C-alpha positions in Angstrom: -1.7 -18.4 -4.3 -0.9 -16.8 -7.7 -2.4 -13.4 -6.9 -1.2 -11.6 -3.8 -3.6 -10.4 -1.2 -3.9 -6.6 -1.1 -4.1 -5.2 2.4 -5.0 -1.5 3.0 -2.1 0.6 4.5 -2.5 0.8 8.2 -2.4 -1.7 11.1 -2.0 -5.2 9.6 -3.3 -8.2 11.6 -0.8 -11.0 11.8 -2.1 -14.4 13.1 -1.0 -18.0 13.3 -2.6 -21.1 14.6 -0.5 -22.5 17.4 -2.2 -26.0 17.9 -0.6 -27.9 20.7 1.1 -24.9 22.4 0.1 -23.8 25.8 -1.4 -20.4 26.5 1.2 -17.7 27.1 3.9 -19.1 24.9 5.9 -16.4 23.1 5.3 -16.1 19.3 7.7 -13.9 17.4 6.4 -12.4 14.1 9.2 -11.2 11.7 7.9 -9.1 8.9 9.9 -9.2 5.6 9.7 -6.9 2.5 10.8 -7.9 -0.9 11.5 -5.0 -3.3 13.7 -4.7 -6.3 15.0 -8.2 -6.0 16.1 -7.7 -2.4 14.5 -9.1 0.7 14.9 -7.5 4.1 13.6 -7.9 7.6 11.6 -4.7 8.3 10.1 -5.2 11.7 9.4 -7.6 14.5 6.3 -8.0 16.7 5.7 -10.4 19.6 2.5 -12.0 20.8 1.4 -14.8 23.1 -0.6 -17.9 22.4 -4.2 -17.7 23.5 -6.6 -20.7 22.8 -4.1 -22.2 20.3 -3.8 -19.0 18.3 -1.5 -16.0 18.3 -2.4 -12.6 16.9 -0.5 -9.3 16.7 -0.8 -6.0 14.9 2.0 -4.5 12.8 1.9 -0.9 11.8 4.0 -0.2 8.6 6.0 3.0 8.5 4.5 5.6 6.3 6.4 7.2 3.4 5.3 10.4 1.7 6.2 11.3 -1.9 5.0 14.4 -3.7 4.8 15.3 -7.3 2.9 18.2 -8.9 0.9 18.1 -12.1 -0.1 21.3 -13.9 -1.9 22.0 -17.2 -0.4 20.9 -20.7 1.7 17.6 -20.4 1.5 13.9 -19.6 -0.3 13.4 -16.3 1.8 10.6 -14.9 3.3 9.7 -11.6 4.5 6.8 -9.5 3.8 5.3 -6.1 7.3 3.6 -6.3 8.3 0.1 -7.4 6.5 -3.1 -6.7 7.0 -4.7 -3.3 5.5 -7.5 -1.4 5.5 -8.6 2.2 5.2 -11.7 4.2 5.8 -12.7 7.8 7.4 -15.6 9.7 5.7 -16.8 12.9 8.3 -18.4 15.2 7.8 -20.4 18.4 11.2 -21.7 19.6 12.9 -23.4 16.6 9.6 -23.9 14.7 8.6 -21.3 12.1 6.1 -20.9 9.3 5.8 -18.4 6.5 2.6 -16.5 5.7 1.3 -16.0 2.2 2.7 -13.0 0.4 0.7 -9.8 0.5 1.0 -6.2 -0.8 0.0 -3.0 0.8 -2.3 -0.5 -1.0 -1.7 3.2 -0.1 -3.7 6.4 0.3 -2.9 8.7 -2.7 -3.7 12.4 -2.9 -3.1 14.3 -6.1 -3.4 18.1 -6.2 -4.3 19.6 -9.6 -4.0 23.3 -10.6 -4.6 25.1 -13.8 -1.8 27.2 -15.4 -2.9 30.2 -13.3 -2.3 28.2 -10.1 -6.0 27.8 -9.3 -7.2 24.4 -8.0 -9.2 22.5 -10.6 -12.7 21.8 -9.4 -15.8 19.7 -10.4 -14.1 18.0 -13.3 -14.2 14.3 -14.1 -11.0 12.4 -13.7 -9.8 8.9 -14.3 -6.6 7.3 -12.9 -5.2 4.2 -14.5 -2.6 2.2 -12.4 0.1 0.0 -13.8 -1.7 -3.1 -12.5 -4.6 -2.3 -14.9 -7.0 -1.1 -12.2 -8.8 2.3 -12.7 -10.4 4.8 -10.4 -12.7 7.6 -11.6 -14.5 10.5 -9.9 -14.9 14.2 -9.6 -12.0 16.6 -8.6 -12.9 18.6 -5.4 -11.0 21.7 -4.6 -8.0 20.6 -6.7 -7.6 17.3 -4.9 -8.1 13.7 -6.0 -8.0 11.1 -3.2 -7.7 7.4 -3.6 -7.8 5.4 -0.4 -6.3 2.2 -1.8 -3.9 2.9 -4.6 -1.7 0.0 -5.6 2.1 0.5 -5.9 3.5 1.3 -9.3 2.9 3.9 -12.0 -0.3 5.8 -12.6 -1.7 8.1 -15.3 -4.2 10.8 -14.6 -6.7 11.9 -17.3 -9.0 14.9 -16.9 -11.8 15.5 -19.3 -10.9 18.7 -21.3 -7.3 18.9 -20.1 -3.9 17.8 -21.3 -1.7 17.5 -18.2 2.0 18.3 -17.8 4.4 17.5 -15.0 6.0 20.5 -13.4 
């Protein structure tokens, strides 16, 4: 698979076919993250085989980063560096790796004018480093994106030149 699957941030369903294993057998899911050339075990979740399948939910830990953008400069930001995940499903000495996936994240950007007042009812466009774009209308100084990819982003607002403060 050349393009990674994008999974919304939140509970992630992990599943593996366990053909030939009896119900109740322990399956251990190990979740790995690869970021900045390093790979690390980030969590572990257990499940049991039921009808030749094991399923579990993994809840990634949330990180919050804030930047502020205000009138007159380059409207850029970053959702941190690229990272990808995969899990290993283990039953006794047998193990199998999942396909790699990446998480998309909720992103909120608060925009104010030079007087500190929230921008409102203005058209915006956000371009992400993966080439995807989102557009809409600013409401009460806030832009919300439910599924932002990791990486850099640039905000454009019709009639404004943004600066980072």
